[in-house]
Each structure stands twice: as C-alpha cells, then as structure tokens.
N, C-alpha and C positions, 0 to 999 in steps of 0.2 A: 504494500500500500504506500502511495506517495505521501510523504510527510510535508505538510504545508504550514508555514508560520502565518497565523491569521491575527487580524485585529477584529473588525466587525465585517464578517462576510456578507456579501450582498449579490444581487443580480444586477445586470446593467439597467434594469428598469426602475429600480427603487428611487434613485436620486431625482428623477423627473417628477414623480408623484409626491415625494416628500417636499420638494421645492414648492409645489402647488399648495400643499397644506400650510407651509410656512407663509406663503403669500396671503392666504385667507386669515391666518393668525395675525399677520401684520395689520390687515384691514380691521379685524376685530379690536385690536389694540388702539388703532387710530380712531375708530368709532367711539370707544370708551373715553378716550382723551377728549374728543370733540364734544361728546355729550356732557361730560362733567363741566367743561368750560362754557358750553352753550347754556346750560341750565342756570348758571350764575348770572350770565348776562341777560337771558330772557326773563328771569324772575325780577331783575332790577327794572327792565324796560316795562314789564307788565305793571309793576308798582307805580311807576312814574307816568305811564300813558295807558291807563286802564281802559279808556274808551276808544283808543286809536286802533286803526286797522294796520295790517302788515304793509300795505302799499303806502301808508303815510309815514311809518317809522323807517321803513327800508326803501326810501325813494330811489336810490341808485342801484338797487338790486333788481336785475331783470326778471327774477323768478318770484318776486313778492306777489305779483298779480296772480300767479298760479295757485297760491294759497288763499289770499284775500280773506284772512280771518282776523278776528279781534286779537290784539296782542296777548290778552289774558288766556287765549286758547293755545298759544304757541308752545308753552312748556309741555303741555300734554302731548301735542303733536311730536315734539322732539323726543319725548319718552317713547312714544309708539314707533318712531323711526328707528330708534336704537333696538327695540324689541324685534322689529322686522329684520334689521341688519344682522343681529345675532343669530336668529333662526336661519336666515339665508346662508350665513357662514357655516353653520353646522351642517345644513343640507348639502352645500357644495363640497365640503370636506369629506363627508361620507360618500358622496358620489365619486370623488376622486379615488377613494379607497376601493370602492366597488369596481371602478374601471380598472384599477391596478390588478385586482384579483382575477378578472377575466383575461386581461392581457398577459399576465404572468403565466397563467395556465396554457394559453396558446403558445407563448414563447418556449416554455419547457417542453411541451409536446412537439414543438418543431425541432428541438435538439435531440430528444429521445422519444421515439415512436411509442405510443401507448399499446399495450397488449391486454387482452381480456375484455370483459364487458365494460362499457363506458360507465363512469360514475356520474349520476345526475341527481341533484337536490334542488328544491325550490329556493332554499336559503343559500345564498352565494358563499358565505363563510363556511357553512357546513360541507358544501361540495368540495371546497378547497382543502378543508381539514381532512376529509376522507382521502383525497388524492395524495396529500402529503404523507399520510399514514401508509398508503400503498407504496409510494416512492421510497420512503425511509425504512419501511419494514417495522415500524414501531409507532405507537400513537404520539402525536406531538402534544405539547402543553396546550390544553383545551381552553384555558382562561383567556388567551388572546383572541380566540375565535368567538367565545361567548361575549367578550367585550364588544367586538365588532357587531355581533348579533344585536346587542342592546342598542347600539347606535343606528343600526339599520332600522330597527323599530322606531326609534326616536325620529329619524329622518322621515319615515312614513307619516308619523304623527304630525310633524310640522308641515310637510309638503301636501298632505291630504286635508289639512285644516280641520282635523278632528276635534270636536268639542270635548271629548274625553278619550282616554286611552282605549284601544281595542282590547278585546279579551285575549287575543294572541299576545299583545304586548304585556299585559298584566300577568299572564301565565308564564311568559319568558322571565320576567323579573322575579316572580315568585320562586322559580326554579334556580335562578342563577344570581340574583341580586346580592344576597348575603355572602355567598362564596366569593364573588368578585370583590366585594368590599374587603374581605379578609385577604384575598390575594394581593390587591393593589396596596393595602395597608402595610404590607411587608416589603414593598418595593421602594427603592430610592427614586421617587418621582413625585413632583408636586402636582396633585390632581385638583387643587384649589377647591376642596370641599365637595367634589362629586360623590354623591351617594346613590349607588345603583338601586337600592331598595325603593327610593323615592323618585327615581328618574322620571317616571311617566307623569308625575303630578307636580314637580317642582318648577317654578317659574325660572326661565333662563336669565342669568345675569352675566355680565362680562367675566367675572371670576370663574363661574362654572364653564363658560365657553373656553376660557384659557385652559382649564383642566381637560376638557374634551379634546382640544387640539393636541395637548401633550399625550393623551392616551392614544389618539389615532396615530400619531407619529411613531410612538413606541410599538404599537401593535403591528403597524405596517413593516417596520424595521425587523421585528422579531420573526414575523411570518416570512419575510423576504429572505432572512438568513436561513430559515429552515429549508426553503426551496433551493437556495444556493448550495447548502450542504448536501442536498439530495442528489446533486449532479456529479457524476464522476469527473475527475480532473481532466481526463482525455477529451471528454465532450466539450468542456469549456475551451480547451485549447483548439479543438477542431472548429468551434464557432468563431473564435478570434481569428484564426488563420483564414477562414472563408471571408470574414469581414475585411481583413487587410487586403486580401487578394482581389476583392471586388474593384479596387482602384487600379486603373490601367498601369500606372507607374510602379505598382507593387507586385505585378504578376510574375516578374522574373527576379525577385529579390534573392540575393545569396543567402544561404542557410544561416549564417551568423547574424545578419541583420534581421532576418525573420524571427530568430530566437529572441533577440533583444526587444523587438517590437511586441511580441507576444507576452514576454515577461512583464513589460511595462503595462500592457493592457490588462493583464490579470490583476495587477495591483490597483489600477484606476477603476476598471469596470466591475471587478469581482471582489475587491478588498482582500486579495491574496498575494502574499509575498513568497515567491518560490525561487529556488536556485535555477540558473539558466540550464544546468545539466538536466534537471527534471523536465523542463520545457523541451529541451532537445530530444529526450527519450519519447515524450508524448508526440512530438511532430514526426519522429520516425515511425511511430505506431500508426499514424494516419497516412503514411506513404506519400509525403510531400517531396517531390523530386527536387534535388538541389539545382541551382543555376548551372547551366552547361558552361 
C-alpha cells in the first residue's frame, strides 16, 4: 500500500463549493452589520420625523419611492429584510451542498466505474452515505450526514414557506436532534448556539446563521475527505495525468516533468503530499509512454 503524508485530504471539487458557502457567510455577516447600524439610524429618524414618508426623508435616494412608507414603519421593514436575507442565505448554502453531493458522486463514478445494483435514496445525504459505505467497505461517521439531513429539512421549511414544520421534519429531529447536539458539543467548532432539538421552531438570527455556515463547511469538508480517501492512489494519478495531457502542449511531456506536475497537482487538488518515486510507480502502472 502506498504511504501518503496527508494534511486534510480532499477532492478537486471541494474548494469551489466551500468558497461559495464562504461567500454566503460573508453576505450574512454584512447583512448583520448593516442591520445593526441601520436600526440605530432608522429609530432616530422615526423619532424625529414620525409623520414623514420615506420619499421626504430620503430625497436623494432613488429607491425611496419604491417603499413610500411612513418613517415609523421602516425599522420593521428593515427587520423583515434581514429575516429574508438570513433565510435566503441558509437556503442557498444548503443548495450548494446538495449540488456538491450530486457532482461528487458523478465525479467519483467517472474515475471508478460502479458495479452492482445502483444505490438510490430520496434523501441526497443518505444516498451519498450509503455509497461511501460501499466504496470504503465500512460505515462512515453518520453524524455529518444527519446534520446535512437536518439542514435539508430546514431548507425545505424556508423555501416552501411552511407555517409550521412538516411531520417529516419533526420526526427527523426527534430521531437525531439530541444525538447531534451531543456530537457537535464534543467538537472544537463554534456553532453559535445551534440547537438541533429546537431547529424547526427557533427563529433564525445572525448568530444561528453563523453557526449553520460553520456546520455546513465542516460537514462538506469531512464528507469530501471520506470520498477522497475512498479512491485508490493510482486512480487519482490517472485522473491528473489525463487532465494534464488534455492541453496540447503537455501531450509529449518527458516523464520527469510529468512526474513533477502530477506530484504538485496531488498536493493542490487532493491535499496529498507524496514522494515523486510513488508518483513515478503509479504512472508506470497506467502505461504512460515516455517522450520519444
């Protein structure tokens, strides 16, 4: 077996999706900052101009006429705007994770052909969990997938504008809420007060949204590492070689340069640091002919 010195293993897909979650997190942070500052200013304006309309107070703002409300109504509108922004951020981030789960399955199955009966589940995270168990030959840590299941239900709750949680959401929380609180309570991660047992009925705040972003990032990274670890070293090398040789200028690379490029890509794309001798052996195993 090839010995590989690792930090955080990953697939080449992880960084793109984590970057998107980080972008949403930044927008949630900005929304919270803006809301806090806006509330102070709007409260003061409402006190001094109680009978005025937005078009009078914000004469130079081209969007004031779009609202045209009394100034005393603006603080509540600002609060509602933040609530919508927070929910939209959570929905978008969960969508990014769901998109990752589908794409990473397609990616892995493109590297290693599937055998046996296909695995199909209505719940995306459960389908991926079962596939990883097959690929690894052992059950993966289920708490990451249960956490993603909770957020999938929460996404549905917000996106479908449900007045109350569905029975499916409540049943899911009843089964996994307490164990998830215990699991994450032992991890070194700031979840900003997220309580899975009360997730369906708790009003979303900036602090809770921060915790959800942290949880989504960690779950995606952990699941991605499981998938990276399930792939043989030789398959990763073969994929990198094919990627390199797609460029016309790289089709006739001499073996030494190819080995160096593959070694670098393993570190950047897969989070793996290996000796060039190991890469050399892997390339020989996929029968890449040296430059004539």
